[in-house]
Each structure stands twice: as C-alpha cells, then as structure tokens.
MMTF fields as JSON, N, C-alpha, C and O atoms, coordinates in Angstrom:
{
  "mmtfVersion": "1.0.0",
  "mmtfProducer": "UNKNOWN",
  "numBonds": 291,
  "numAtoms": 292,
  "numGroups": 73,
  "numChains": 1,
  "numModels": 1,
  "chainsPerModel": [1],
  "groupsPerChain": [73],
  "chainIdList": ["A"],
  "bondAtomList": [4, 2, 8, 6, 12, 10, 16, 14, 20, 18, 24, 22, 28, 26, 32, 30, 36, 34, 40, 38, 44, 42, 48, 46, 52, 50, 56, 54, 60, 58, 64, 62, 68, 66, 72, 70, 76, 74, 80, 78, 84, 82, 88, 86, 92, 90, 96, 94, 100, 98, 104, 102, 108, 106, 112, 110, 116, 114, 120, 118, 124, 122, 128, 126, 132, 130, 136, 134, 140, 138, 144, 142, 148, 146, 152, 150, 156, 154, 160, 158, 164, 162, 168, 166, 172, 170, 176, 174, 180, 178, 184, 182, 188, 186, 192, 190, 196, 194, 200, 198, 204, 202, 208, 206, 212, 210, 216, 214, 220, 218, 224, 222, 228, 226, 232, 230, 236, 234, 240, 238, 244, 242, 248, 246, 252, 250, 256, 254, 260, 258, 264, 262, 268, 266, 272, 270, 276, 274, 280, 278, 284, 282, 288, 286],
  "bondOrderList": [1, 1, 1, 1, 1, 1, 1, 1, 1, 1, 1, 1, 1, 1, 1, 1, 1, 1, 1, 1, 1, 1, 1, 1, 1, 1, 1, 1, 1, 1, 1, 1, 1, 1, 1, 1, 1, 1, 1, 1, 1, 1, 1, 1, 1, 1, 1, 1, 1, 1, 1, 1, 1, 1, 1, 1, 1, 1, 1, 1, 1, 1, 1, 1, 1, 1, 1, 1, 1, 1, 1, 1],
  "groupList": [{"groupName": "MET", "atomNameList": ["N", "CA", "C", "O"], "elementList": ["N", "C", "C", "O"], "formalChargeList": [0, 0, 0, 0], "bondAtomList": [1, 0, 2, 1, 3, 2], "bondOrderList": [1, 1, 2], "singleLetterCode": "M", "chemCompType": "L-PEPTIDE LINKING"}, {"groupName": "TYR", "atomNameList": ["N", "CA", "C", "O"], "elementList": ["N", "C", "C", "O"], "formalChargeList": [0, 0, 0, 0], "bondAtomList": [1, 0, 2, 1, 3, 2], "bondOrderList": [1, 1, 2], "singleLetterCode": "Y", "chemCompType": "L-PEPTIDE LINKING"}, {"groupName": "LEU", "atomNameList": ["N", "CA", "C", "O"], "elementList": ["N", "C", "C", "O"], "formalChargeList": [0, 0, 0, 0], "bondAtomList": [1, 0, 2, 1, 3, 2], "bondOrderList": [1, 1, 2], "singleLetterCode": "L", "chemCompType": "L-PEPTIDE LINKING"}, {"groupName": "ARG", "atomNameList": ["N", "CA", "C", "O"], "elementList": ["N", "C", "C", "O"], "formalChargeList": [0, 0, 0, 0], "bondAtomList": [1, 0, 2, 1, 3, 2], "bondOrderList": [1, 1, 2], "singleLetterCode": "R", "chemCompType": "L-PEPTIDE LINKING"}, {"groupName": "ILE", "atomNameList": ["N", "CA", "C", "O"], "elementList": ["N", "C", "C", "O"], "formalChargeList": [0, 0, 0, 0], "bondAtomList": [1, 0, 2, 1, 3, 2], "bondOrderList": [1, 1, 2], "singleLetterCode": "I", "chemCompType": "L-PEPTIDE LINKING"}, {"groupName": "ASP", "atomNameList": ["N", "CA", "C", "O"], "elementList": ["N", "C", "C", "O"], "formalChargeList": [0, 0, 0, 0], "bondAtomList": [1, 0, 2, 1, 3, 2], "bondOrderList": [1, 1, 2], "singleLetterCode": "D", "chemCompType": "L-PEPTIDE LINKING"}, {"groupName": "GLU", "atomNameList": ["N", "CA", "C", "O"], "elementList": ["N", "C", "C", "O"], "formalChargeList": [0, 0, 0, 0], "bondAtomList": [1, 0, 2, 1, 3, 2], "bondOrderList": [1, 1, 2], "singleLetterCode": "E", "chemCompType": "L-PEPTIDE LINKING"}, {"groupName": "HIS", "atomNameList": ["N", "CA", "C", "O"], "elementList": ["N", "C", "C", "O"], "formalChargeList": [0, 0, 0, 0], "bondAtomList": [1, 0, 2, 1, 3, 2], "bondOrderList": [1, 1, 2], "singleLetterCode": "H", "chemCompType": "L-PEPTIDE LINKING"}, {"groupName": "PHE", "atomNameList": ["N", "CA", "C", "O"], "elementList": ["N", "C", "C", "O"], "formalChargeList": [0, 0, 0, 0], "bondAtomList": [1, 0, 2, 1, 3, 2], "bondOrderList": [1, 1, 2], "singleLetterCode": "F", "chemCompType": "L-PEPTIDE LINKING"}, {"groupName": "THR", "atomNameList": ["N", "CA", "C", "O"], "elementList": ["N", "C", "C", "O"], "formalChargeList": [0, 0, 0, 0], "bondAtomList": [1, 0, 2, 1, 3, 2], "bondOrderList": [1, 1, 2], "singleLetterCode": "T", "chemCompType": "L-PEPTIDE LINKING"}, {"groupName": "GLN", "atomNameList": ["N", "CA", "C", "O"], "elementList": ["N", "C", "C", "O"], "formalChargeList": [0, 0, 0, 0], "bondAtomList": [1, 0, 2, 1, 3, 2], "bondOrderList": [1, 1, 2], "singleLetterCode": "Q", "chemCompType": "L-PEPTIDE LINKING"}, {"groupName": "LYS", "atomNameList": ["N", "CA", "C", "O"], "elementList": ["N", "C", "C", "O"], "formalChargeList": [0, 0, 0, 0], "bondAtomList": [1, 0, 2, 1, 3, 2], "bondOrderList": [1, 1, 2], "singleLetterCode": "K", "chemCompType": "L-PEPTIDE LINKING"}, {"groupName": "SER", "atomNameList": ["N", "CA", "C", "O"], "elementList": ["N", "C", "C", "O"], "formalChargeList": [0, 0, 0, 0], "bondAtomList": [1, 0, 2, 1, 3, 2], "bondOrderList": [1, 1, 2], "singleLetterCode": "S", "chemCompType": "L-PEPTIDE LINKING"}, {"groupName": "VAL", "atomNameList": ["N", "CA", "C", "O"], "elementList": ["N", "C", "C", "O"], "formalChargeList": [0, 0, 0, 0], "bondAtomList": [1, 0, 2, 1, 3, 2], "bondOrderList": [1, 1, 2], "singleLetterCode": "V", "chemCompType": "L-PEPTIDE LINKING"}, {"groupName": "ALA", "atomNameList": ["N", "CA", "C", "O"], "elementList": ["N", "C", "C", "O"], "formalChargeList": [0, 0, 0, 0], "bondAtomList": [1, 0, 2, 1, 3, 2], "bondOrderList": [1, 1, 2], "singleLetterCode": "A", "chemCompType": "L-PEPTIDE LINKING"}, {"groupName": "PRO", "atomNameList": ["N", "CA", "C", "O"], "elementList": ["N", "C", "C", "O"], "formalChargeList": [0, 0, 0, 0], "bondAtomList": [1, 0, 2, 1, 3, 2], "bondOrderList": [1, 1, 2], "singleLetterCode": "P", "chemCompType": "L-PEPTIDE LINKING"}, {"groupName": "ASN", "atomNameList": ["N", "CA", "C", "O"], "elementList": ["N", "C", "C", "O"], "formalChargeList": [0, 0, 0, 0], "bondAtomList": [1, 0, 2, 1, 3, 2], "bondOrderList": [1, 1, 2], "singleLetterCode": "N", "chemCompType": "L-PEPTIDE LINKING"}, {"groupName": "GLY", "atomNameList": ["N", "CA", "C", "O"], "elementList": ["N", "C", "C", "O"], "formalChargeList": [0, 0, 0, 0], "bondAtomList": [1, 0, 2, 1, 3, 2], "bondOrderList": [1, 1, 2], "singleLetterCode": "G", "chemCompType": "PEPTIDE LINKING"}],
  "groupTypeList": [0, 1, 2, 3, 3, 4, 1, 5, 2, 3, 6, 5, 7, 5, 8, 9, 10, 11, 12, 13, 14, 6, 1, 2, 3, 4, 7, 15, 16, 13, 1, 3, 3, 1, 6, 11, 17, 2, 3, 5, 8, 15, 2, 6, 14, 4, 4, 11, 2, 14, 5, 1, 1, 10, 13, 12, 9, 5, 1, 2, 2, 17, 3, 9, 5, 5, 15, 9, 15, 15, 14, 6, 11],
  "groupIdList": [1, 2, 3, 4, 5, 6, 7, 8, 9, 10, 11, 12, 13, 14, 15, 16, 17, 18, 19, 20, 21, 22, 23, 24, 25, 26, 27, 28, 29, 30, 31, 32, 33, 34, 35, 36, 37, 38, 39, 40, 41, 42, 43, 44, 45, 46, 47, 48, 49, 50, 51, 52, 53, 54, 55, 56, 57, 58, 59, 60, 61, 62, 63, 64, 65, 66, 67, 68, 69, 70, 71, 72, 73],
  "secStructList": [7, 2, 2, 2, 2, 2, 2, 2, 2, 2, 2, 2, 6, 6, 7, 7, 2, 2, 2, 2, 2, 2, 2, 2, 6, 1, 7, 2, 2, 2, 2, 2, 2, 2, 2, 2, 6, 1, 1, 7, 7, 7, 2, 2, 2, 2, 2, 2, 2, 2, 2, 2, 2, 6, 7, 7, 2, 2, 2, 2, 6, 6, 1, 7, 1, 7, 7, 7, 7, 4, 4, 4, 7],
  "xCoordList": [159.948, 158.661, 158.017, 156.815, 158.802, 158.197, 157.656, 156.708, 158.235, 157.711, 156.304, 155.447, 156.075, 154.733, 153.747, 152.606, 154.184, 153.3, 152.943, 151.796, 153.932, 153.675, 152.716, 151.8, 152.931, 152.032, 150.618, 149.645, 150.509, 149.194, 148.464, 147.258, 149.171, 148.541, 147.999, 146.888, 148.788, 148.339, 147.092, 146.128, 147.105, 145.952, 144.732, 143.617, 144.935, 143.826, 143.142, 141.945, 143.909, 143.352, 142.872, 142.426, 142.974, 142.578, 143.321, 142.752, 144.598, 145.438, 146.214, 146.546, 146.493, 147.335, 148.786, 149.061, 149.703, 151.104, 151.302, 152.095, 150.579, 150.694, 150.27, 150.942, 149.152, 148.678, 149.643, 149.853, 150.225, 151.197, 152.462, 153.043, 152.875, 154.046, 153.808, 154.707, 152.61, 152.288, 152.373, 152.891, 151.868, 151.94, 153.399, 153.747, 154.241, 155.662, 156.457, 157.63, 155.811, 156.435, 157.625, 158.702, 157.379, 158.376, 157.692, 156.464, 158.486, 157.949, 157.365, 157.944, 156.23, 155.626, 156.573, 156.502, 157.453, 158.405, 159.373, 159.782, 159.739, 160.619, 159.882, 160.448, 158.615, 157.849, 157.7, 157.834, 157.427, 157.309, 158.591, 158.537, 159.719, 161.001, 161.165, 161.68, 160.728, 160.772, 159.914, 160.365, 158.671, 157.731, 158.151, 157.84, 158.839, 159.306, 160.635, 161.103, 161.24, 162.493, 163.712, 164.809, 163.53, 164.653, 165.48, 166.632, 164.882, 165.569, 165.119, 164.007, 165.991, 165.621, 164.794, 165.073, 163.768, 162.986, 163.87, 164.521, 163.914, 164.637, 163.885, 162.67, 164.608, 164.01, 162.859, 161.827, 163.04, 161.993, 160.697, 159.604, 160.819, 159.639, 158.95, 157.721, 159.723, 159.149, 158.347, 157.237, 158.9, 158.204, 156.93, 155.882, 157.008, 155.819, 154.754, 153.567, 155.168, 154.196, 153.524, 152.324, 154.286, 153.697, 152.642, 151.576, 152.933, 151.947, 150.738, 149.594, 150.997, 149.942, 148.96, 147.746, 149.492, 148.639, 148.253, 147.519, 148.737, 148.455, 148.84, 148.063, 150.07, 150.635, 152.012, 152.536, 152.587, 153.935, 154.962, 154.687, 156.126, 157.196, 157.623, 157.982, 157.588, 157.922, 156.951, 157.364, 155.678, 154.704, 154.996, 154.99, 155.245, 155.518, 156.732, 156.754, 157.732, 158.957, 158.895, 159.866, 157.772, 157.604, 158.239, 158.438, 158.558, 159.183, 158.155, 158.505, 156.879, 155.795, 154.528, 154.418, 153.59, 152.292, 151.247, 150.081, 151.677, 150.797, 150.941, 151.987, 149.891, 150.001, 149.849, 150.051, 149.499, 149.222, 150.438, 151.503, 150.282, 151.398, 151.737, 150.853, 152.992, 153.416, 152.579, 152.305, 152.171, 151.41, 150.045, 149.455, 149.544, 148.223, 148.27, 147.221, 149.458, 149.574, 149.395, 149.46],
  "yCoordList": [27.193, 26.709, 27.687, 27.941, 28.23, 29.093, 30.38, 30.955, 30.845, 32.056, 31.819, 32.7, 30.636, 30.295, 30.246, 30.692, 29.711, 29.619, 31.016, 31.273, 31.913, 33.289, 33.98, 34.683, 33.777, 34.339, 33.783, 34.537, 32.452, 31.823, 32.314, 32.556, 32.461, 32.961, 34.377, 34.697, 35.208, 36.581, 36.567, 37.278, 35.771, 35.685, 35.095, 35.587, 34.047, 33.41, 34.377, 34.259, 35.333, 36.323, 37.592, 38.548, 37.576, 38.744, 40.015, 41.107, 39.86, 41.008, 41.426, 40.595, 42.695, 43.19, 43.206, 43.167, 43.263, 43.395, 44.685, 44.732, 45.727, 47.017, 46.903, 47.434, 46.208, 46.108, 45.291, 45.617, 44.243, 43.445, 44.272, 44.23, 45.013, 45.889, 46.915, 47.196, 47.472, 48.435, 47.778, 48.375, 46.55, 45.825, 45.614, 45.744, 45.286, 45.056, 46.352, 46.34, 47.465, 48.794, 48.884, 49.368, 48.395, 48.498, 49.056, 49.083, 49.496, 50.028, 48.868, 47.783, 49.089, 48.021, 47.419, 46.222, 48.235, 47.694, 46.708, 45.736, 46.953, 46.026, 44.713, 43.637, 44.804, 43.576, 42.788, 41.564, 43.472, 42.794, 42.018, 40.89, 42.623, 41.947, 40.715, 39.687, 40.822, 39.659, 38.534, 37.395, 38.868, 37.847, 37.213, 36.048, 37.945, 37.408, 36.672, 36.067, 36.724, 36.033, 36.825, 36.275, 38.102, 38.943, 39.395, 39.803, 39.319, 39.618, 38.572, 38.052, 38.265, 37.318, 38.028, 39.17, 37.333, 37.859, 37.908, 36.913, 39.034, 39.051, 38.2, 38.029, 37.684, 36.853, 37.572, 36.966, 38.858, 39.626, 39.641, 39.571, 39.731, 39.743, 38.383, 38.313, 37.309, 35.958, 35.779, 35.247, 36.218, 36.092, 36.926, 36.456, 38.143, 39.007, 38.422, 38.474, 37.86, 37.256, 36.043, 35.836, 35.246, 34.086, 34.551, 33.945, 35.616, 36.167, 36.727, 36.518, 37.428, 38.062, 37.022, 37.218, 35.916, 34.869, 33.803, 32.87, 33.934, 33.003, 31.569, 30.629, 31.44, 30.131, 30.037, 31.028, 28.853, 28.697, 29.158, 29.178, 29.519, 29.891, 28.675, 28.814, 27.494, 26.28, 26.076, 25.684, 26.337, 26.232, 27.275, 26.97, 28.48, 29.572, 29.254, 29.586, 28.617, 28.291, 26.956, 26.555, 26.271, 25.018, 23.816, 22.782, 23.943, 22.822, 21.826, 20.696, 22.229, 21.352, 21.779, 22.905, 20.866, 21.199, 21.51, 21.755, 21.497, 21.822, 23.309, 23.737, 24.112, 25.551, 25.991, 27.166, 25.075, 25.434, 26.053, 25.437, 27.278, 27.884, 27.061, 26.405, 27.078, 26.265, 26.498, 25.547, 27.718, 28.013, 27.324, 27.119, 26.968, 26.359, 24.836, 24.192, 24.248, 22.779, 22.146, 20.923],
  "zCoordList": [222.974, 223.429, 224.418, 224.339, 225.338, 226.352, 225.749, 226.283, 224.648, 224.01, 223.481, 223.554, 222.952, 222.458, 223.626, 223.5, 224.745, 225.905, 226.423, 226.786, 226.455, 226.893, 225.937, 226.363, 224.652, 223.635, 223.814, 223.819, 223.962, 224.109, 225.36, 225.314, 226.462, 227.685, 227.474, 227.898, 226.819, 226.565, 225.689, 225.972, 224.639, 223.744, 224.457, 224.283, 225.253, 225.984, 226.946, 227.211, 227.465, 228.389, 227.673, 228.307, 226.352, 225.541, 225.938, 225.934, 226.28, 226.605, 225.361, 224.516, 225.262, 224.187, 224.66, 225.859, 223.707, 224.082, 224.87, 225.811, 224.482, 225.17, 226.633, 227.517, 226.891, 228.276, 229.136, 230.305, 228.574, 229.326, 229.567, 230.652, 228.56, 228.716, 229.818, 230.611, 229.873, 230.93, 232.295, 233.239, 232.413, 233.673, 234.091, 235.264, 233.107, 233.395, 233.514, 233.887, 233.193, 233.228, 232.278, 232.626, 231.062, 229.996, 228.756, 228.671, 227.807, 226.562, 225.742, 225.714, 225.079, 224.271, 223.228, 222.951, 222.652, 221.671, 222.313, 221.679, 223.563, 224.278, 224.514, 224.326, 224.926, 225.151, 223.853, 223.854, 222.754, 221.455, 221.134, 220.644, 221.409, 221.152, 222.046, 221.606, 223.295, 224.192, 223.622, 223.502, 223.271, 222.829, 221.501, 221.253, 220.662, 219.378, 219.499, 218.534, 220.675, 220.879, 220.436, 220.336, 220.172, 219.766, 220.962, 220.815, 222.141, 223.409, 224.407, 224.317, 225.362, 226.419, 227.481, 227.844, 227.973, 229.082, 230.317, 230.636, 231.024, 232.302, 233.334, 233.243, 234.292, 235.332, 236.033, 236.323, 236.302, 236.988, 236.167, 236.73, 234.848, 233.979, 233.988, 233.992, 233.991, 234.04, 235.325, 235.299, 236.428, 237.715, 237.714, 238.156, 237.227, 237.174, 236.263, 236.585, 235.117, 234.203, 234.832, 234.653, 235.563, 236.245, 237.244, 237.348, 237.973, 238.907, 238.154, 238.559, 237.075, 236.267, 235.741, 235.799, 235.228, 234.658, 235.676, 235.351, 236.893, 237.987, 237.629, 237.795, 237.132, 236.789, 237.437, 237.945, 237.416, 237.955, 236.918, 235.718, 237.396, 236.465, 235.642, 234.472, 236.24, 235.486, 234.325, 233.234, 234.55, 233.465, 232.391, 231.198, 232.814, 231.881, 231.011, 229.826, 231.595, 230.872, 230.139, 229.498, 230.228, 229.505, 230.172, 229.535, 231.45, 232.174, 232.675, 233.012, 232.73, 233.144, 232.409, 231.923, 232.342, 231.751, 232.826, 232.518, 234.082, 235.205, 235.521, 236.009, 235.245, 235.472, 236.923, 237.229, 237.822, 239.203, 239.889, 239.943, 240.417, 241.156, 242.399, 242.951, 242.855, 244.01, 245.266, 245.999, 245.53, 246.748, 246.746, 247.806, 245.574, 245.487, 245.456, 245.477, 245.407, 245.32, 246.67, 246.792]
}
C-alpha cells in the first residue's frame, strides 16, 4: 500500500522518478526499484520523502490517512 502512496504523491506533484532520485541523491534506477517494490526503501529515504512531500511518515507508510506532519498538528 505505501508504494502506491509514494507513487501517487510523486505523480500528484508532477515529479519524475529522476527528480526524486536526485533529491534523495541516489541513482534513478535504484529509485525505480524502490518504487516498484523490488527493493525496500531505507528509513532515511522514507524520512526525506516525508519532508519532500510535507507529509508525515505515518501517512507515507499508509498507517494513517491524515497527511499532516506532526509539527503542524
């Protein structure tokens, strides 16, 4: 479920896999593998993506439907 949410967030922001990979400072092929579920996202990448999309990590991981980051609650 969380992979779909990460994909949807990227698409909603009109970002390419390449641009997100650049933000994470990884090779685009590595990011593609993460997004397709062929590799697990490292914790550091999950945290960076939550900051990038301005959502909570719980939202990113599908644990809640509330995207509000903790600092904003």
